[in-house]
MDAnalysis code that builds the backbone (N, CA, C; Angstrom):
import MDAnalysis as mda
import numpy as np

u = mda.Universe.empty(336, n_residues=112, atom_resindex=np.repeat(np.arange(112), 3), trajectory=True)
u.add_TopologyAttr("name", ["N", "CA", "C"] * 112)
u.add_TopologyAttr("resid", np.arange(1, 113))
u.add_TopologyAttr("resname", ["MET", "SER", "GLY", "PRO", "GLY", "ASN", "ASP", "ALA", "PRO", "LEU", "GLU", "VAL", "THR", "VAL", "HIS", "ASP", "LEU", "ARG", "ARG", "ALA", "LEU", "ASP", "GLU", "GLY", "SER", "ALA", "LEU", "VAL", "VAL", "ASP", "VAL", "ARG", "GLU", "PRO", "TRP", "GLU", "ALA", "GLU", "VAL", "ALA", "ARG", "ILE", "GLU", "GLY", "ALA", "GLU", "LEU", "ILE", "PRO", "LEU", "SER", "GLU", "PHE", "ALA", "ALA", "ARG", "VAL", "LYS", "GLU", "LEU", "PRO", "ARG", "ASP", "LYS", "PRO", "ILE", "LEU", "ILE", "HIS", "CYS", "HIS", "HIS", "GLY", "GLY", "ARG", "SER", "MET", "GLN", "ALA", "VAL", "GLN", "TRP", "LEU", "ARG", "ARG", "ASN", "GLY", "TYR", "ASP", "GLN", "VAL", "SER", "ASN", "VAL", "ALA", "GLY", "GLY", "ILE", "GLU", "ALA", "TRP", "SER", "LEU", "GLU", "ILE", "ASP", "PRO", "SER", "VAL", "PRO", "ARG", "TYR"])
u.atoms.positions = np.array([
    [173.379, 104.975, -163.046],
    [173.201, 105.039, -164.557],
    [174.595, 105.153, -165.232],
    [174.632, 104.610, -166.333],
    [175.839, 104.514, -167.171],
    [176.032, 105.856, -167.996],
    [177.237, 106.076, -168.294],
    [177.556, 107.305, -169.125],
    [177.437, 107.029, -170.576],
    [177.684, 108.036, -171.394],
    [177.553, 107.812, -172.844],
    [178.417, 106.670, -173.365],
    [177.918, 105.902, -174.238],
    [178.673, 104.799, -174.871],
    [178.730, 103.502, -173.979],
    [178.285, 103.607, -172.748],
    [178.263, 102.398, -171.884],
    [176.913, 101.844, -171.889],
    [176.835, 100.537, -171.799],
    [175.533, 99.902, -171.631],
    [174.950, 100.256, -170.354],
    [173.672, 100.562, -170.354],
    [172.886, 100.817, -169.134],
    [172.502, 99.523, -168.503],
    [172.131, 99.490, -167.259],
    [171.604, 98.309, -166.649],
    [170.287, 97.869, -167.392],
    [170.011, 96.608, -167.393],
    [168.782, 96.175, -168.070],
    [167.604, 96.655, -167.334],
    [167.657, 96.680, -165.963],
    [166.646, 97.156, -165.120],
    [167.112, 98.131, -164.135],
    [166.148, 99.065, -163.797],
    [166.482, 100.072, -162.690],
    [165.202, 99.990, -161.767],
    [165.420, 100.503, -160.563],
    [164.333, 100.559, -159.640],
    [163.485, 101.858, -159.838],
    [162.372, 101.952, -159.153],
    [161.582, 103.183, -159.175],
    [162.330, 104.318, -158.442],
    [163.194, 103.919, -157.473],
    [164.038, 104.948, -156.786],
    [165.042, 105.582, -157.842],
    [165.580, 104.736, -158.645],
    [166.482, 105.212, -159.734],
    [165.704, 106.162, -160.714],
    [164.456, 105.771, -161.025],
    [163.605, 106.587, -161.812],
    [163.336, 107.975, -161.209],
    [162.977, 107.953, -159.949],
    [162.759, 109.179, -159.238],
    [163.996, 110.071, -159.300],
    [165.140, 109.544, -158.998],
    [166.378, 110.314, -159.090],
    [166.572, 110.874, -160.527],
    [166.384, 110.095, -161.550],
    [166.580, 110.557, -162.922],
    [165.554, 111.644, -163.269],
    [164.365, 111.511, -162.763],
    [163.391, 112.643, -163.004],
    [163.768, 113.920, -162.266],
    [164.224, 113.774, -161.035],
    [164.653, 114.931, -160.202],
    [165.893, 115.623, -160.926],
    [166.733, 114.846, -161.453],
    [168.034, 115.377, -162.059],
    [167.868, 115.815, -163.532],
    [166.761, 115.258, -164.117],
    [166.584, 115.459, -165.587],
    [167.614, 114.689, -166.395],
    [168.176, 113.631, -165.851],
    [169.239, 112.894, -166.437],
    [168.831, 111.808, -167.484],
    [167.543, 111.595, -167.651],
    [167.030, 110.533, -168.609],
    [165.707, 110.943, -169.131],
    [165.471, 110.428, -170.330],
    [164.150, 110.548, -170.907],
    [163.271, 109.384, -170.298],
    [162.112, 109.661, -169.835],
    [161.257, 108.638, -169.238],
    [160.141, 108.419, -170.171],
    [159.923, 107.144, -170.614],
    [158.970, 106.876, -171.608],
    [157.958, 105.810, -170.972],
    [156.677, 106.071, -171.099],
    [155.480, 105.274, -170.644],
    [155.053, 104.577, -171.880],
    [155.082, 103.203, -171.900],
    [154.577, 102.471, -173.057],
    [153.180, 101.945, -172.901],
    [152.510, 102.381, -171.838],
    [151.087, 101.903, -171.668],
    [150.216, 102.606, -172.692],
    [148.943, 102.175, -172.717],
    [147.981, 102.781, -173.597],
    [147.396, 104.043, -173.092],
    [146.877, 104.940, -173.880],
    [146.391, 106.152, -173.489],
    [145.374, 106.115, -172.350],
    [144.467, 105.183, -172.404],
    [143.465, 104.997, -171.353],
    [144.078, 104.805, -169.930],
    [145.244, 104.077, -169.964],
    [145.921, 103.788, -168.771],
    [146.558, 105.067, -168.183],
    [147.192, 105.823, -169.087],
    [147.810, 107.108, -168.750],
    [146.748, 108.073, -168.140],
    [145.471, 107.954, -168.551],
    [144.431, 108.801, -168.057],
    [144.071, 108.378, -166.608],
    [144.214, 107.091, -166.285],
    [143.951, 106.622, -164.972],
    [145.077, 106.965, -163.971],
    [146.306, 106.809, -164.364],
    [147.481, 107.013, -163.535],
    [148.714, 107.361, -164.363],
    [149.480, 108.332, -163.991],
    [150.687, 108.707, -164.747],
    [151.795, 109.119, -163.773],
    [153.009, 109.024, -164.354],
    [154.098, 109.541, -163.585],
    [154.536, 110.885, -164.265],
    [154.475, 111.928, -163.504],
    [154.669, 113.306, -164.002],
    [156.082, 113.311, -164.652],
    [156.200, 113.849, -165.915],
    [157.471, 113.945, -166.600],
    [157.735, 112.807, -167.536],
    [156.847, 111.788, -167.576],
    [157.050, 110.653, -168.480],
    [156.335, 110.938, -169.860],
    [156.944, 110.572, -170.912],
    [156.378, 110.829, -172.241],
    [155.652, 109.569, -172.671],
    [154.399, 109.762, -173.076],
    [153.608, 108.481, -173.505],
    [153.925, 108.087, -175.010],
    [154.419, 106.932, -175.193],
    [154.556, 106.324, -176.455],
    [154.069, 104.898, -176.314],
    [152.790, 104.651, -176.555],
    [152.254, 103.287, -176.420],
    [153.013, 102.222, -177.127],
    [153.156, 101.053, -176.574],
    [153.875, 100.004, -177.188],
    [153.360, 99.678, -178.643],
    [152.004, 99.845, -178.755],
    [151.368, 99.640, -180.091],
    [151.861, 100.558, -181.154],
    [152.412, 101.767, -180.767],
    [152.909, 102.777, -181.671],
    [154.438, 102.808, -181.716],
    [155.093, 102.040, -180.870],
    [156.491, 102.144, -180.636],
    [157.426, 102.132, -181.884],
    [157.219, 101.109, -182.760],
    [157.982, 100.933, -183.934],
    [157.900, 102.186, -184.830],
    [156.696, 102.735, -184.948],
    [156.485, 103.882, -185.761],
    [157.013, 105.193, -185.226],
    [157.218, 105.222, -183.921],
    [157.668, 106.451, -183.321],
    [159.060, 106.364, -182.692],
    [159.808, 105.405, -182.925],
    [161.123, 105.165, -182.462],
    [162.090, 106.357, -182.753],
    [161.898, 106.931, -183.854],
    [162.815, 108.055, -184.236],
    [162.639, 109.232, -183.342],
    [161.647, 109.249, -182.511],
    [161.487, 110.314, -181.483],
    [162.498, 110.166, -180.310],
    [163.087, 108.965, -180.290],
    [163.947, 108.756, -179.042],
    [165.391, 109.024, -179.347],
    [166.070, 109.768, -178.429],
    [167.445, 110.015, -178.670],
    [168.346, 108.836, -178.391],
    [169.382, 108.807, -179.154],
    [170.410, 107.706, -178.935],
    [171.495, 108.078, -177.976],
    [171.546, 109.417, -177.696],
    [172.671, 110.006, -176.892],
    [172.290, 110.287, -175.417],
    [171.155, 109.835, -174.960],
    [170.694, 110.116, -173.613],
    [170.093, 108.864, -173.040],
    [170.319, 108.600, -171.759],
    [169.608, 107.405, -171.149],
    [168.133, 107.579, -171.260],
    [167.481, 106.407, -171.486],
    [166.073, 106.254, -171.625],
    [165.621, 105.215, -170.561],
    [164.691, 105.558, -169.779],
    [163.966, 104.684, -168.831],
    [162.575, 104.492, -169.265],
    [162.224, 103.170, -169.386],
    [160.895, 102.820, -169.918],
    [160.074, 102.107, -168.848],
    [158.801, 102.510, -168.735],
    [157.954, 101.843, -167.762],
    [156.613, 101.559, -168.381],
    [155.838, 100.602, -167.739],
    [154.534, 100.277, -168.107],
    [153.772, 100.109, -166.774],
    [152.783, 99.196, -166.733],
    [151.987, 98.975, -165.531],
    [152.843, 98.114, -164.556],
    [153.327, 96.965, -164.934],
    [154.154, 96.159, -164.019],
    [155.575, 95.844, -164.523],
    [155.947, 96.084, -165.805],
    [157.283, 95.949, -166.266],
    [157.365, 94.971, -167.393],
    [156.291, 94.337, -167.880],
    [156.301, 93.357, -169.016],
    [156.458, 94.065, -170.340],
    [155.534, 94.906, -170.630],
    [155.547, 95.629, -171.933],
    [156.783, 96.469, -172.019],
    [157.216, 97.119, -170.908],
    [158.411, 98.030, -171.030],
    [159.596, 97.162, -171.320],
    [159.651, 95.946, -170.787],
    [160.839, 95.105, -171.041],
    [160.846, 94.680, -172.555],
    [159.716, 94.475, -173.102],
    [159.637, 94.146, -174.545],
    [160.216, 95.342, -175.285],
    [159.820, 96.568, -174.923],
    [160.356, 97.826, -175.640],
    [161.859, 97.914, -175.405],
    [162.332, 97.679, -174.168],
    [163.785, 97.756, -173.935],
    [164.497, 96.791, -174.822],
    [164.074, 95.542, -174.853],
    [164.772, 94.582, -175.667],
    [164.808, 94.859, -177.118],
    [163.658, 95.395, -177.633],
    [163.577, 95.760, -179.007],
    [164.505, 96.899, -179.316],
    [164.569, 97.993, -178.411],
    [165.502, 99.006, -178.675],
    [166.923, 98.565, -178.546],
    [167.272, 97.721, -177.601],
    [168.664, 97.245, -177.625],
    [169.026, 96.539, -178.809],
    [168.072, 95.729, -179.424],
    [168.368, 95.022, -180.649],
    [168.558, 96.017, -181.813],
    [168.042, 97.227, -181.681],
    [168.065, 98.217, -182.707],
    [169.033, 99.365, -182.427],
    [170.036, 99.081, -181.647],
    [171.204, 100.076, -181.505],
    [171.056, 101.022, -180.399],
    [170.070, 100.905, -179.515],
    [170.007, 101.801, -178.353],
    [170.631, 101.082, -177.143],
    [171.787, 101.612, -176.675],
    [172.491, 100.972, -175.586],
    [172.285, 101.640, -174.244],
    [171.628, 102.814, -174.211],
    [171.397, 103.466, -173.008],
    [169.858, 103.387, -172.514],
    [169.297, 102.237, -172.601],
    [167.897, 102.042, -172.350],
    [167.739, 100.995, -171.250],
    [166.931, 101.329, -170.281],
    [166.654, 100.415, -169.101],
    [165.133, 100.244, -168.844],
    [164.781, 99.151, -168.331],
    [163.416, 98.900, -167.914],
    [163.213, 99.326, -166.422],
    [162.139, 99.900, -166.170],
    [161.800, 100.297, -164.724],
    [161.063, 99.058, -164.134],
    [161.740, 98.379, -163.298],
    [161.209, 97.147, -162.604],
    [159.978, 97.506, -161.802],
    [158.888, 96.761, -162.065],
    [157.640, 96.959, -161.236],
    [156.713, 97.976, -161.834],
    [157.192, 98.818, -162.784],
    [156.392, 99.836, -163.431],
    [155.692, 100.827, -162.511],
    [154.554, 101.465, -163.077],
    [153.821, 102.413, -162.245],
    [153.203, 101.740, -160.995],
    [152.992, 100.494, -160.944],
    [152.510, 99.870, -159.731],
    [153.529, 100.051, -158.676],
    [154.822, 99.762, -158.862],
    [155.831, 99.933, -157.918],
    [156.077, 101.422, -157.579],
    [155.854, 102.287, -158.542],
    [155.970, 103.741, -158.295],
    [154.941, 104.131, -157.271],
    [153.667, 103.650, -157.432],
    [152.620, 104.010, -156.538],
    [152.846, 103.474, -155.176],
    [153.373, 102.213, -155.036],
    [153.622, 101.622, -153.729],
    [154.782, 102.179, -153.062],
    [155.901, 102.593, -153.740],
    [157.133, 102.828, -153.152],
    [157.477, 104.356, -153.105],
    [156.937, 105.148, -154.145],
    [157.362, 106.465, -154.301],
    [156.234, 107.481, -154.056],
    [155.097, 107.270, -154.795],
    [154.045, 108.269, -154.781],
    [152.634, 107.606, -154.565],
    [152.191, 107.429, -153.381],
    [150.880, 106.823, -153.186],
    [149.715, 107.506, -153.782],
    [149.914, 108.789, -154.124],
    [148.798, 109.517, -154.769],
    [148.514, 109.081, -156.145],
    [149.479, 108.311, -156.768],
    [149.291, 107.759, -158.116],
    [148.333, 106.563, -157.984],
    [147.158, 106.611, -158.589],
    [146.149, 105.562, -158.389],
    [146.682, 104.187, -158.891],
    [146.367, 103.155, -158.182],
    [146.657, 101.729, -158.604],
    [145.512, 101.187, -159.343],
    [145.672, 100.422, -160.365],
    [144.607, 99.864, -161.141],
    [144.946, 98.390, -161.526],
])
């Protein structure tokens, strides 16, 4: 992960996400819809659905790395690209989303 003022990688792996959660080194944002978070969630992630993203962007810090995930990585990449266009340089997409998390990190997280 990059330090303050440095551009973060466009994408990180679920292993990077796990390390960031363990270390508390990044804010983790889930951009899925509430019904999806009820089915499966990553402990420690903050739910800000993509449909509410623009209205809630002020909740996101500019001085801390942000890792964004969704189901497979498409919606979260949209959020990452939008944030980068709006002055957030420490934001990265979690490649594979919660699906990859379930397959590679925590099989107790349901797949859907």
